[in-house]
Backbone bond lengths (Angstrom), bond angles and torsions (degrees), N, CA, C in turn:
res aa  C-N    CA-C-N  psi(-1)  N-CA   C-N-CA  omega(-1)  CA-C   N-CA-C  phi
1 M - - - 1.478 - - 1.541 108.91 -
2 S 1.319 119.99 -17.15 1.444 119.97 -172.28 1.434 116.86 -68.24
3 N 1.441 115.63 -11.50 1.430 119.64 -178.33 1.523 109.67 -92.24
4 F 1.379 120.05 7.51 1.416 120.96 177.00 1.519 111.22 -87.37
5 D 1.312 117.13 141.85 1.495 121.57 171.51 1.520 106.19 -83.42
6 F 1.357 114.79 117.87 1.453 122.55 -178.47 1.510 110.99 -99.05
7 D 1.266 121.01 125.63 1.444 124.94 -177.78 1.475 112.92 -145.04
8 P 1.281 121.29 92.08 1.439 123.63 -172.01 1.580 108.46 -68.29
9 G 1.327 113.84 142.57 1.529 120.15 179.33 1.531 107.99 -90.58
10 D 1.303 114.21 171.33 1.481 118.65 177.64 1.480 107.58 -87.21
11 T 1.322 115.14 136.27 1.471 119.89 -172.86 1.534 106.32 -108.90
12 P 1.384 116.12 125.76 1.500 121.46 173.27 1.448 107.60 -52.58
13 A 1.346 118.54 149.98 1.433 123.63 174.23 1.468 107.66 -68.88
14 I 1.304 117.03 138.70 1.470 123.45 -177.62 1.540 104.91 -129.85
15 G 1.311 113.15 124.53 1.462 116.05 177.29 1.494 108.91 178.74
16 A 1.262 116.60 -179.77 1.468 123.34 -178.97 1.459 111.85 -76.38
17 H 1.269 119.27 147.85 1.454 124.56 -179.40 1.604 107.36 -65.36
18 P 1.318 120.58 136.72 1.392 118.45 -179.78 1.540 115.47 -67.37
19 A 1.279 116.61 140.77 1.452 120.39 -176.17 1.546 111.40 -68.56
20 A 1.265 114.94 143.86 1.529 119.20 178.63 1.436 109.25 -108.78
21 D 1.328 119.07 119.46 1.488 121.84 -179.05 1.446 115.28 -78.46
22 D 1.340 114.05 -52.07 1.533 120.46 176.71 1.474 112.18 -122.33
23 G 1.340 117.09 43.38 1.450 120.41 -176.54 1.534 112.28 -85.33
24 P 1.344 118.06 -163.69 1.434 119.96 179.88 1.487 110.98 -60.59
25 S 1.407 111.64 162.89 1.474 117.20 -179.79 1.496 112.81 -67.47
26 E 1.250 117.74 166.46 1.474 121.83 -179.45 1.540 113.43 -58.41
27 A 1.331 114.12 -33.30 1.434 117.36 179.87 1.451 114.52 -65.46
28 S 1.361 117.96 -31.65 1.421 122.07 -178.81 1.533 115.38 -90.64
29 Q 1.325 114.06 -2.15 1.508 118.53 178.16 1.473 106.87 -73.16
30 P 1.461 112.98 151.35 1.457 115.85 176.49 1.555 111.08 -70.18
31 P 1.340 117.49 155.93 1.456 121.89 -174.48 1.516 108.97 -61.71
32 A 1.412 113.46 152.56 1.437 117.70 177.87 1.456 113.03 -60.49
33 R 1.397 116.14 142.77 1.438 118.80 -178.08 1.510 114.27 -104.78
34 D 1.358 115.95 8.23 1.495 119.74 177.08 1.533 110.94 60.33
35 D 1.344 118.34 34.57 1.442 124.18 177.29 1.519 111.97 58.53
36 L 1.381 120.16 33.09 1.390 122.28 175.95 1.513 114.49 -73.64
37 P 1.366 118.54 159.65 1.472 117.98 -177.24 1.502 111.89 -69.39
38 P 1.375 118.62 157.14 1.423 119.24 175.66 1.478 114.67 -52.27
39 G 1.328 119.63 139.56 1.424 122.30 174.39 1.546 107.92 95.32
40 T 1.325 119.02 -1.82 1.435 124.23 -176.68 1.500 108.03 -101.64
41 G 1.260 120.40 135.37 1.468 122.58 178.22 1.518 109.82 112.12
42 Q 1.439 112.40 -157.33 1.439 117.87 -168.41 1.576 107.70 -73.54
43 L 1.366 115.52 141.77 1.400 123.73 176.64 1.548 108.74 -88.84
44 N 1.310 120.05 156.86 1.470 122.71 175.69 1.516 106.65 -62.19
45 P 1.320 117.08 163.27 1.447 122.55 -171.40 1.568 112.32 -58.25
46 R 1.292 116.50 -42.78 1.503 117.84 -178.54 1.482 106.11 -66.62
47 A 1.299 122.68 -53.47 1.492 125.29 179.00 1.505 112.65 -56.80
48 L 1.352 117.39 -33.36 1.435 122.81 -179.71 1.549 110.25 -68.71
49 A 1.333 114.63 -40.58 1.503 118.68 178.64 1.484 108.67 -66.12
50 T 1.292 120.14 -43.69 1.494 124.03 176.47 1.482 110.47 -57.70
51 H 1.351 116.10 -45.97 1.447 123.25 -175.44 1.529 109.16 -64.67
52 S 1.350 117.47 -41.05 1.513 120.56 -178.98 1.535 107.64 -65.99
53 R 1.335 120.48 -45.09 1.401 125.00 -179.39 1.503 112.65 -58.51
54 I 1.367 116.25 -47.87 1.417 117.60 -177.62 1.486 113.25 -73.98
55 S 1.369 117.40 -31.52 1.450 121.73 173.99 1.558 112.47 -58.76
56 S 1.326 115.49 -42.28 1.443 124.49 174.99 1.504 111.53 -59.62
57 Q 1.304 113.47 -44.78 1.527 119.35 177.47 1.498 111.67 -63.92
58 D 1.392 117.15 -38.48 1.473 120.52 177.19 1.463 112.93 -66.78
59 R 1.299 116.12 -36.27 1.531 120.45 -179.25 1.573 107.15 -69.98
60 E 1.268 121.59 -39.88 1.396 124.71 -178.72 1.503 111.18 -67.26
61 R 1.369 113.45 -41.92 1.504 119.43 179.46 1.468 109.76 -64.52
62 L 1.370 118.32 -41.94 1.470 119.13 178.57 1.453 112.72 -69.82
63 L 1.273 122.40 -35.98 1.483 122.85 174.31 1.535 110.35 -63.62
64 R 1.323 120.81 -40.60 1.469 120.77 177.64 1.516 110.54 -60.41
65 D 1.350 112.69 -45.48 1.493 118.55 179.84 1.584 113.69 -57.18
66 L 1.366 111.91 -46.19 1.441 121.51 -175.94 1.567 112.47 -70.93
67 S 1.334 114.01 -25.16 1.466 118.72 -178.45 1.503 110.64 -86.86
68 G 1.288 118.87 -0.20 1.442 123.01 174.91 1.537 113.52 92.97
69 T 1.365 116.95 2.94 1.472 120.13 -177.12 1.596 105.70 -98.41
70 G 1.285 120.71 3.21 1.450 120.68 177.46 1.488 109.52 -114.29
71 S 1.381 116.51 -117.26 1.475 120.78 -169.22 1.554 109.39 -93.53
72 L 1.279 120.46 -6.82 1.446 117.45 -174.01 1.501 113.92 -81.86
73 R 1.310 120.61 146.89 1.374 120.80 178.98 1.622 111.89 -113.00
74 R 1.347 112.80 7.47 1.466 117.83 175.35 1.528 105.56 -147.21
75 S 1.239 114.36 166.42 1.499 119.97 -175.42 1.542 108.76 -88.67
76 I 1.251 116.27 134.77 1.474 124.03 172.69 1.529 109.98 -118.68
77 K 1.316 117.79 132.40 1.410 122.98 -176.64 1.522 108.57 -79.34
78 I 1.341 113.63 115.01 1.531 118.31 -179.54 1.511 111.75 -62.37
79 D 1.370 118.56 -32.99 1.411 120.82 -176.32 1.524 111.79 -71.06
80 Q 1.345 118.05 -5.65 1.428 123.50 177.21 1.536 110.54 -101.08
81 A 1.359 119.81 2.91 1.483 125.80 -176.80 1.536 105.68 -69.36
82 P 1.319 117.48 157.46 1.490 123.85 167.13 1.494 108.88 -51.91
83 L 1.368 116.43 147.27 1.471 120.48 -175.22 1.518 114.02 -54.80
84 T 1.343 116.67 -42.51 1.459 118.94 -177.08 1.534 112.85 -63.31
85 I 1.306 116.65 -42.38 1.512 123.76 175.36 1.526 111.20 -62.17
86 K 1.311 112.30 -44.89 1.502 117.60 -178.99 1.474 111.92 -61.31
87 Q 1.437 117.10 -44.24 1.447 120.52 178.78 1.569 110.47 -66.62
88 F 1.288 117.02 -36.33 1.481 118.69 176.14 1.557 112.54 -63.34
89 L 1.317 115.40 -46.25 1.441 117.76 176.65 1.520 115.65 -61.83
90 R 1.296 115.08 -27.88 1.487 119.27 178.63 1.506 111.86 -86.95
91 G 1.356 117.71 -2.93 1.422 121.26 179.29 1.519 112.80 77.09
92 E 1.323 117.86 17.22 1.510 121.90 -177.41 1.561 111.31 -81.54
93 I 1.374 115.36 -28.68 1.463 116.96 -177.12 1.526 108.82 -133.79
94 D 1.288 114.73 160.92 1.438 122.25 165.67 1.585 109.94 -91.46
95 L 1.339 113.70 113.61 1.515 117.40 -170.92 1.493 109.27 -59.35
96 D 1.335 122.30 -43.87 1.442 122.39 178.11 1.474 113.67 -55.99
97 N 1.316 119.08 -52.31 1.446 120.60 179.13 1.476 116.06 -62.94
98 E 1.360 116.90 -38.90 1.418 121.55 178.13 1.504 112.54 -60.68
99 L 1.323 115.09 -48.41 1.518 119.83 -178.69 1.515 111.15 -70.93
100 A 1.377 118.31 -36.87 1.391 121.98 178.91 1.540 113.51 -63.61
101 R 1.267 116.23 -40.13 1.543 122.85 172.31 1.505 110.52 -59.27
102 R 1.342 118.38 -43.33 1.406 123.61 -177.02 1.551 110.82 -64.53
103 F 1.304 114.91 -39.89 1.512 121.92 -172.34 1.512 108.06 -124.93
104 A 1.316 117.68 51.79 1.524 120.39 -169.80 1.510 111.16 -63.02
105 K 1.340 120.51 -38.58 1.434 123.31 -174.85 1.446 113.91 -109.39
106 A 1.341 117.31 39.02 1.506 122.92 177.85 1.532 107.24 -58.44
107 P 1.386 121.49 143.84 1.427 124.04 178.96 1.592 108.99 -64.16
108 L 1.325 113.73 151.04 1.492 121.60 -179.46 1.491 110.65 -100.33
109 M 1.334 116.61 122.01 1.449 123.99 178.65 1.598 107.98 -84.71
110 T 1.346 114.82 116.24 1.433 117.18 -171.53 1.591 112.05 -113.00
111 S 1.337 116.39 -1.89 1.465 119.48 177.49 1.438 114.01 -147.05
112 I 1.316 119.54 157.01 1.475 123.90 -176.52 1.538 110.05 -140.28
113 A 1.360 113.86 138.14 1.501 120.70 176.25 1.442 104.82 -124.63
114 R 1.322 120.89 138.69 1.431 125.91 -179.05 1.542 114.41 -130.56
115 S 1.343 115.37 140.82 1.463 116.06 176.84 1.532 107.23 -153.94
116 P 1.388 113.07 125.36 1.518 127.37 -9.88 1.570 108.07 -73.29
117 Q 1.290 115.59 159.35 1.401 122.10 -177.07 1.545 115.16 -94.92
118 D 1.349 114.19 -8.02 1.471 123.25 -179.71 1.509 111.05 -115.69
119 T 1.293 113.41 -157.97 1.540 120.66 -178.99 1.461 115.82 -90.74
120 R 1.321 117.62 9.53 1.423 120.86 177.64 1.635 111.97 -57.12
121 P 1.246 117.65 131.62 1.487 122.48 -178.92 1.630 106.12 -62.20
122 A 1.362 110.99 139.40 1.487 116.00 178.35 1.482 105.26 -157.77
123 S 1.386 114.67 137.81 1.494 115.23 -178.70 1.486 109.59 -73.33
124 R 1.382 117.70 -22.09 1.482 121.10 172.75 1.511 111.08 -138.30
125 A 1.315 117.48 131.70 1.412 123.45 179.53 1.505 106.63 -124.99
126 T 1.337 114.89 140.00 1.476 120.15 -173.21 1.535 110.74 -131.88
127 A 1.360 114.54 137.63 1.424 122.61 168.98 1.567 110.02 -118.38
128 M 1.297 117.04 120.79 1.506 120.90 -177.45 1.490 112.24 -110.15
129 L 1.328 115.38 113.97 1.477 122.35 177.70 1.523 110.40 -97.16
130 T 1.293 121.55 136.71 1.405 124.05 -178.87 1.473 113.28 -138.23
131 S 1.419 116.46 150.43 1.450 122.05 178.76 1.565 107.49 -77.46
132 Q 1.323 113.41 168.75 1.515 114.57 -176.65 1.500 113.57 -64.31
133 D 1.324 116.17 -35.30 1.463 117.17 176.21 1.471 118.98 -88.86
134 G 1.350 115.70 2.02 1.428 120.86 175.92 1.532 115.36 76.77
135 S 1.316 115.94 6.78 1.494 120.62 -178.21 1.485 116.39 -77.46
136 A 1.346 113.07 -22.47 1.464 119.16 -179.43 1.500 111.81 -137.66
137 G 1.321 119.87 153.58 1.424 123.05 -179.28 1.586 113.36 -159.74
138 I 1.277 113.61 167.12 1.476 120.75 172.65 1.463 110.07 -135.81
139 S 1.329 116.30 129.57 1.448 122.57 175.30 1.525 110.28 -106.46
140 L 1.326 117.89 123.47 1.479 124.86 174.64 1.550 106.44 -103.44
141 D 1.299 116.94 111.63 1.468 122.53 177.17 1.478 113.52 -110.56
142 L 1.286 116.79 131.16 1.484 122.99 176.70 1.465 110.21 -114.98
143 Y 1.350 116.46 118.90 1.424 124.78 -178.23 1.547 107.48 -103.71
144 H 1.282 116.88 101.67 1.534 124.17 -171.49 1.497 108.25 -60.30
145 D 1.267 117.17 -52.67 1.544 120.47 -172.65 1.516 110.62 -64.49
146 Q 1.251 120.54 -29.39 1.441 127.72 -177.66 1.509 113.36 -93.26
147 G 1.329 117.34 -16.15 1.455 120.49 -177.16 1.559 110.43 64.38
148 L 1.353 113.81 36.42 1.489 119.78 -171.48 1.464 108.77 -115.68
149 T 1.340 115.56 136.48 1.501 122.75 170.05 1.503 104.98 -118.93
150 E 1.382 113.13 132.77 1.461 122.15 -171.60 1.542 107.15 -130.48
151 A 1.392 113.03 132.02 1.514 114.91 173.88 1.578 106.54 -119.29
152 T 1.264 116.44 128.96 1.464 124.13 177.54 1.487 110.57 -117.93
153 F 1.355 116.80 120.58 1.440 120.50 173.77 1.506 110.41 -99.03
154 T 1.419 114.34 131.36 1.424 115.92 179.84 1.457 110.69 -120.21
155 L 1.273 118.84 150.72 1.485 125.91 175.13 1.494 108.85 -134.27
156 G 1.382 113.56 116.61 1.469 117.19 -175.90 1.444 110.60 65.05
157 Y 1.351 115.63 -143.76 1.398 122.58 178.70 1.611 110.05 -121.76
158 M 1.277 114.16 26.32 1.509 116.29 -174.37 1.475 114.51 -132.12
159 L 1.398 118.31 -11.58 1.428 119.19 -174.21 1.544 113.02 -138.11
160 A 1.340 118.79 131.80 1.467 121.48 177.90 1.564 108.79 -142.79
161 L 1.303 114.19 134.10 1.479 119.41 175.08 1.501 108.16 -119.49
162 R 1.327 114.57 127.51 1.502 119.96 -175.75 1.469 109.95 -113.18
163 F 1.371 115.82 135.56 1.444 121.72 -177.29 1.532 104.03 -125.65
164 R 1.391 116.12 129.32 1.444 121.89 -172.15 1.579 108.03 -113.09
165 L 1.283 112.38 126.32 1.508 118.85 175.05 1.490 109.36 -118.53
166 G 1.353 112.25 94.54 1.487 116.20 -179.84 1.517 111.33 -101.63
167 G 1.303 115.56 145.89 1.492 119.07 -179.88 1.444 118.26 77.95
168 L 1.381 118.82 23.06 1.486 121.68 179.25 1.492 106.00 -62.13
169 S 1.384 114.15 128.32 1.507 115.48 177.45 1.479 110.77 -77.90
170 S 1.342 115.25 163.90 1.544 119.92 177.09 1.582 107.35 -64.38
171 Y 1.358 117.28 -33.83 1.438 119.43 179.64 1.537 109.81 -61.57
172 D 1.309 113.89 -50.56 1.477 119.93 -172.40 1.631 110.10 -65.79
173 K 1.338 114.53 -36.15 1.463 118.96 175.35 1.491 112.70 -66.41
174 R 1.361 118.34 -44.89 1.439 123.06 177.44 1.514 113.25 -63.98
175 R 1.334 115.36 -44.17 1.471 119.94 178.54 1.500 109.77 -62.16
176 W 1.295 121.89 -39.31 1.413 125.03 178.19 1.543 110.90 -65.48
177 L 1.312 117.31 -48.16 1.447 119.93 175.29 1.538 116.06 -54.17
178 D 1.310 110.67 -43.54 1.563 116.85 -178.37 1.485 108.39 -66.38
179 L 1.346 118.55 -43.23 1.430 118.62 -177.41 1.566 110.92 -72.68
180 M 1.240 119.22 -25.56 1.475 123.17 176.29 1.473 114.84 -71.63
181 R 1.323 119.67 -15.53 1.427 126.05 -174.59 1.528 108.10 -98.09
182 R 1.306 118.91 9.89 1.479 122.98 171.46 1.465 110.65 -83.43
183 E 1.376 116.31 176.55 1.571 118.81 175.61 1.452 110.21 -89.85
184 A 1.249 120.69 -20.26 1.497 121.88 -177.67 1.533 108.44 -155.06
185 G 1.396 110.53 164.43 1.492 116.91 176.79 1.528 113.21 117.67
186 A 1.333 115.73 -179.96 1.448 120.62 -175.07 1.514 106.38 -116.74
187 A 1.305 117.77 146.14 1.480 123.80 178.08 1.559 107.12 -133.76
188 F 1.387 112.96 127.92 1.440 118.93 177.52 1.537 112.18 -98.60
189 L 1.254 117.93 129.37 1.512 121.26 173.02 1.446 107.15 -112.32
190 W 1.392 113.70 105.55 1.422 118.02 -178.70 1.521 106.59 -154.72
191 T 1.410 113.77 170.33 1.458 120.77 -178.79 1.504 108.36 -89.20
192 S 1.410 117.47 -177.73 1.421 119.97 178.79 1.531 114.58 -67.65
193 R 1.382 115.35 -8.91 1.483 118.09 174.77 1.510 108.95 -88.85
194 R 1.300 119.13 -3.78 1.488 123.43 177.09 1.522 111.17 51.73
195 W 1.317 119.27 -127.95 1.421 124.60 -177.78 1.539 117.85 -65.34
196 E 1.278 116.19 -5.61 1.487 121.59 -179.73 1.545 107.52 -81.85
197 D 1.412 120.69 -11.99 1.454 124.47 171.22 1.550 106.26 -124.21
198 D 1.282 114.70 172.04 1.445 118.91 173.66 1.554 111.08 -56.67
199 Y 1.298 115.80 149.56 1.478 120.69 -179.71 1.508 112.04 -156.14
200 L 1.287 115.75 162.91 1.524 122.86 -179.36 1.466 109.39 -125.42
201 I 1.389 113.82 143.17 1.468 123.42 175.78 1.496 108.54 -122.55
202 F 1.317 118.15 129.18 1.478 123.08 179.53 1.540 105.65 -120.99
203 V 1.387 113.73 130.01 1.427 123.83 177.24 1.483 110.89 -115.31
204 L 1.312 117.91 121.07 1.475 123.40 179.45 1.557 111.93 -83.48
205 R 1.315 118.05 114.89 1.398 123.74 -178.03 1.554 107.56 -112.21
206 P 1.383 117.18 163.90 1.471 118.37 -179.09 1.543 114.49 -60.27
207 N 1.363 116.22 -35.05 1.465 118.67 -173.64 1.503 113.25 -101.69
208 Y 1.330 118.12 -15.08 1.475 121.25 -177.11 1.482 108.67 -171.82
209 V 1.316 115.64 177.23 1.501 122.11 179.12 1.594 105.96 -112.28
210 R 1.268 115.14 133.71 1.452 117.71 176.67 1.573 108.37 -98.20
211 M 1.309 115.25 140.30 1.424 122.81 -174.88 1.504 108.90 -124.87
212 Y 1.289 121.01 123.37 1.392 123.20 -178.48 1.593 111.21 -126.81
213 A 1.291 117.48 142.16 1.437 122.73 178.41 1.538 110.26 -125.44
214 F 1.352 111.42 136.68 1.475 117.75 -176.75 1.531 111.47 -130.82
215 S 1.256 118.42 146.21 1.435 120.94 176.45 1.501 110.64 -131.02
216 P 1.344 121.85 146.36 1.436 121.94 172.54 1.462 112.58 -66.39
217 D 1.336 118.48 -13.14 1.443 121.12 173.79 1.540 115.29 -77.83
218 R 1.390 112.01 7.79 1.444 121.07 174.19 1.540 114.87 67.76
219 H 1.380 113.91 35.62 1.481 117.22 160.82 1.492 111.80 -122.42
220 E 1.376 114.47 149.16 1.438 120.67 -172.57 1.563 108.84 -137.63
221 A 1.378 114.92 158.31 1.427 118.72 178.38 1.532 109.43 -150.70
222 S 1.301 118.20 159.88 1.435 120.03 -177.04 1.544 109.39 -157.02
223 A 1.360 111.83 149.84 1.469 120.69 177.48 1.518 110.13 -153.81
224 R 1.298 118.80 160.73 1.463 122.20 172.85 1.495 109.01 -111.72
225 L 1.338 114.09 143.07 1.444 122.07 -178.16 1.544 109.96 -116.99
226 T 1.389 119.51 131.43 1.462 114.38 171.68 1.508 109.76 -67.76
227 H 1.328 115.45 158.99 1.463 120.49 -174.18 1.607 111.78 -60.17
228 P 1.316 116.13 -42.80 1.458 117.48 176.40 1.544 112.67 -59.19
229 V 1.264 117.28 -39.79 1.510 120.00 178.93 1.505 109.48 -69.14
230 A 1.350 117.19 -42.30 1.483 118.37 177.45 1.459 114.49 -62.66
231 R 1.360 117.41 -40.38 1.458 122.03 178.66 1.589 112.22 -60.66
232 Q 1.376 112.37 -43.38 1.491 114.00 179.45 1.502 111.23 -71.06
233 L 1.358 121.19 -31.59 1.417 120.93 177.01 1.488 111.23 -66.42
234 I 1.374 117.91 -41.76 1.442 124.71 179.52 1.497 110.53 -58.93
235 N 1.336 116.13 -50.06 1.421 123.30 -179.18 1.514 113.13 -63.25
236 W 1.344 115.78 -39.17 1.473 122.37 -179.15 1.530 107.76 -67.48
237 L 1.306 117.01 -44.18 1.491 119.48 178.31 1.541 112.55 -65.92
238 D 1.291 117.93 -34.71 1.422 119.43 174.88 1.563 110.27 -62.90
239 V 1.279 118.34 -45.35 1.455 121.26 178.59 1.504 109.07 -63.35
240 R 1.329 120.74 -51.32 1.413 121.66 -173.08 1.578 113.62 -69.82
241 W 1.325 116.73 -28.75 1.454 120.52 -178.03 1.567 112.52 -83.71
242 F 1.350 115.87 -28.91 1.489 117.80 -167.78 1.527 112.79 -129.05
243 H 1.311 123.45 -10.11 1.456 124.16 -173.05 1.474 112.98 -132.70
244 T 1.347 117.10 25.20 1.482 123.06 178.52 1.545 111.18 -119.55
245 G 1.289 116.06 131.21 1.472 119.34 174.39 1.528 113.94 -71.09
246 R 1.303 113.23 176.42 1.459 118.79 177.21 1.505 109.97 -74.93
247 P 1.390 117.98 137.87 1.436 119.13 172.66 1.497 117.08 -58.66
248 T 1.283 120.56 150.86 1.481 121.93 175.57 1.475 111.38 -77.08
249 P 1.287 120.42 132.78 1.525 125.08 -174.41 1.526 105.38 -62.58
């Protein structure tokens, strides 16, 4: 592990809301949040307007892709999509809010370690994301020879869920990187088979980035990433995907 570049990210303050002795009346208090993490719940009006506009753009972009006018080279039947994606495409739900409710208290990844951290060729490159107390983590493994990207979510020392994204096209990788460099919105990282294979969804929030993983085998996982950790992960993937030579046999 000594060859990993370790760079802790900034962690948003987490704690109970301060008590108000002589504050506003109960009627004027914000609605209860059910002890959700900071950044979860309703956005302020300005941020909510931006979120709604970008969510609509994400929906239209996804519909273009799935109709064959975007990145897909074959037709995929939208009526066979997972229920959550189908409802999002129909405009019936807000994808961010729906997934946030399902995984409201996902662990927060506050540090990242990468190996190698530069453009040195390697048959396997790994980024390890960990929570502040070390109880949860995500490993992103890139297998150059196999063209495989793998995400493994771990909890404690007893449980791991692995999601395999094989055959990601350069277009899909670049599209995802570009969407992840926005201030808000959702970005899907998946192959041309979309939900028929394992896939990842990232949602950019004001306080952190939510990362979701789904498999047609009916297992799911989620975590939150601080923005510094997310930026370092994005930049590292950009380097490893597009600026690294082939490893020496």
